[in-house]
N, C-alpha and C positions, 0 to 999 in steps of 0.2 A: 111399586108406586112408578113404575114406571110406564108410562101411556103419552099419549100425542096428546099435546096440548091445543094445537092449532084447528081444532073442531069448534072449538067454544069463544073462540076471540071475534072479540064484534067486529061488523064489517069497515066501522069508523077508525079505528086501533090497527097501527102498525104490531107485526108480529116477522119474526124467523126464528128456523126449526130446524133441526138437525139431529138425525137417527146413524150413526158412521162406526165402522168396522175396520180394522184393520188386521193382518197375518202377517208374520215374515217367518223365512225357510230357516230355520237352525241350522241348515248345513254350508249354505251359501247368500252369499247379500242380494235378497233378491223379497218384496214383498207387496203387496197391494193394500191397498185405502180405499174404500167408498162408502159414498155417502151418498143418504134421500135425505132432501130436505124440499123446506117450503117456505115460501116470501109470501107476506102480504103489504100492499103498501094500502094506508087509510084510503080508503072508498071504491077500493078495485078487490078483486077477486083474486083469490091465493094461486102464486102458480107451484108445481113441483117440478126438482131438478136431479137428475141423475147424474151422479160425477161416478167417475173409475179415472183411480192413477195406478201404473203398475210401475216399479221399482227394479230395476237391475244393475248392479255394478258393470256388467258388463256390456252395459248397453250404453249410447252416447249421453243419453236424455229420458227421463223419464216418458213414458207414455200416456196421456191423459185425452181422456172424452167427457163432452158434458153434453146432457139431453134436460133441457124442459121444456113441458106441458104441463097443460091444464086442469085443474077440479082434485089434486090432491086430497086421500081421502084414508080415513081408517081404515088399517086392513082385519077383515075378521079375522079373531083368532090373532092378530098380529098387531104391530105397531102403524106402520104408513103402506099407503098404495099408492105408486104412480103410473098412473097406465096400467101395463101389467105385471110391471114391477113391483116385489111387495116382500117387506123385512118386519119378522118378529124376533124372539127371543131364542128361536131354534134355528130359524132358516134366513138366507137373504140370496133371493131370486131376481134377476133384472138384467136388463138390458140396456144399452146407450148409445145413440147415433149421432152422430155431430162433426160436422167440417170431413167429410170424407174419412172419418174414424169411427169404430165401433168396438164395443165390446159388452160380452157378454158371460153371465155368471150363474152359477148356481151352489151352492154353497150350506152347510148345514156347518150349528154351532154349537156346542157343548162347552159347559162350567158350573163348575160348584163353586166358586167365591162369593162372598156375600159383595152385595153391590154396595160401590164407593158414591159418598155421597158430597160432591167438594166442600160446598157454602157449611161454617161450623155449626150452624143452629138451623133447627129447621123449620122454623119464622120466617126465614131468608129466603125461602121457596114461595111464600105464599105472599110476601112486603113488593110493593111496586122495585121497591132496591133491595138489592143490586137488581139492574135491569136484563144481566144474562146469568141464566142461573144451569150449573153445569152438571151431570151425573153420570157414572159408569156403572150400569147393569150388569155387566162383564168383565170388570175390571181384568177379568184372566179369564182367557178363554182358550177354548183350540177349534180350529177349524178344518173343514174337510169337506171336497168337491172341485170344482173347476172352474178354469178363468180363460176364455181368449178373448183376444186383440187381433183387430181386423183382421186380417189374411196368416197372422202369425200361427203358431204350432200351439194346440192347445197347452193350459199350462195346470200341471195334477197340482193339487194341492194337499198333501197327507199329513191330514194332523198335524199344522203348523200352528205355534204358539199367536194368539192377539188380543184382542180386547172390543168391545162393543162400548159406545159412547153416545149421549145423551143429551143436547143440551138448546136450550130456546129462550125466547126475549121478545124486548122491544127495542134492544139496542147494544153493538159491539161494544166490548171494552173498550179505550180509546187506543191503548196498545194491550197485545197478550202474548202469553209462553204458556204453550202444553209439551207434557215430557210424558213418555211412554215407554220403559224398558221392557223387555224380556226376554228369553236366550242368553241371561247371564252366563260365564264362566262357571262350572262346578254348582252354580245353584238353578235346578233346571227349574223348581218351583218361585220362586224369587218371581216379582215383579214390582214394578213404578208406577205410579199413575199421579202428576202432577202438574196445576195449572196456576197460573199470575196472572196478573193483568194490574192494570194504572186505567184507574177512570178520571175525566172529566169534570168537574164539576161548575158550572159556571168557566171562569178562565183557570182557573186550577187544577192541575194535574196530580193524582194524588201520588200518594209513593207508591213501591211494589206491593203487593198483599201476594202470598202464596197459601197454599191448601190442595191436600193431598194424603197419599201414602204409601208407605213400603212395604211389602208384604216378603217372608222370611219363613221357610220351617215352619208356616201357617201362623208367626206372630205381627201382625199389621201397625204398624206405625204410623203415626198420622203425624204429617209434617205441614210447616207454617203453624199458618194464624193469627193473629193479631197484631205479632209486631212485623215490623217491614224486611222485606230479602233484599238481600244485596244484588246485586243484578248486571250482570258485564254480560249483552246482548248484541250480536251485529247477524246478518245472514251465514257468516262463516263458522259459528260456534257462538254457545253460551255457559256459563259460569255461574252459578247460582247458591249464597252459600246461605244458611237458612238455621233458625236455633238447634242445635244438633246435626245437622247434615251440610252435606256439600254434592252438589252434581254440577258434573263436565259435562257438553255434548258435545259433537264436532261432524258436523254430515262431509261424507268425499265429494270433491270438486265435482259438477256438474249432474250431482244426484240432487236437486233442490227443485220443487215445482212452484208457479207462482199462479192465483186463483184468483180474480178479482173478485170480494165478499162486499157486496149490499148492505146499508142498514137499511130498515124501512121507511127511514126517513128521510133518505136520498143520500146520504153520505155516504164514504165508502174507504174500504181497506185491501189494503192486498195480505192474503193467507199464502207465507212462503213455510212449506212442508217438505221435511227429508225422512221417510220413513225406514230407512238403512242406515239410523246415523251410529257416529260411536257412542257409546255412554259410559261415563264411570261414575258411580255412587259412594261416599264415605256414610257411615252413622255410627256416632257417638251412643255408646252403651251405658250407663250408670251400671257400675261393677263389672264390668266384663270387656274384652277387648274391641276397640272400634271393629266395625264390619266393612269391608270392604267389596264390592259389587263392581264388574265389568261385562259389558257386549261390544264383540267386536262392531255387528253390524244390527241387533234386536233392538237398537232406538227410534224413538221418534221426536224430532225436533220440529217445534212451529213456532214459528214469528209472525204475528198479526201486526202491522203496522200501519200509518195513514203515508208513508214517506212511498215517491214512485222511482227513486232515485238506488234502489237498493242491489243494482245490476243482473236481479235473476227474469229471465225473459216468460213473461206475463202469457199466461195461455190463451189463445185470441175467442173466449168463451165470454159471454155479458152475463150477468148477475142484476136479478129483479126487475 
């Protein structure tokens, strides 16, 4: 069911859309996070942006680059094309240049897991609310290929585990959290994909609501739902308590990147992302012992916020 939505948005409406992937080296703390996005303000033509962030715990900070171009399009046989860069279910090939930085990549993608639609009901993907829609076409993927960053050595990506995601809408949540986990100790088949958000309705900010799934040994367990989640979150990490599950994540110092995200209506957020985070999950199971999962660097911790005093250096690339 995954397809580009931006091609059918009327010119007088605002819209944003993102197709993205992440892949993590199971042997050492390094990973890549790549996004192809569109942004449309009401009455203006859409633009397309290519984002690439490379995380390596042995480096001082993540390497990040972004390039924005006109006229994004639906790719033949794929999802999105921005300039000569394309992204589809089986591949991502592209290049981004900006502020004396550059990145180029060619990745083949495979995965057999069923897509994950985070929202609990199908009608929610057709209705005006919620104003942000989220799905993971490949919540558990294997990526192979290469990545080149500026004049650095070429990075070979040989069967790294990861995922492919897709979101779109007219407005970001007031604040959000996205977690993904793979490369778990003793559980190479396990994965976690969880999103949480708080939405502003007039002057009121809703409680945290969570939706996602945890899969182990081929058994998928839905997480979250209509019951509110208990969340303690900061740029230094978070703890999330859900009915039957607890997830904790902590990024290593200096390995979080902050990107400006613009809403089509003109407001903005900062998205703080670390894709080599330590992640622990505990799942209660009826009639069975609790399941404990841990990964030293296979987690993603993304925190979306309107706050600007978070202490993470913001990348010098505009959005929207």
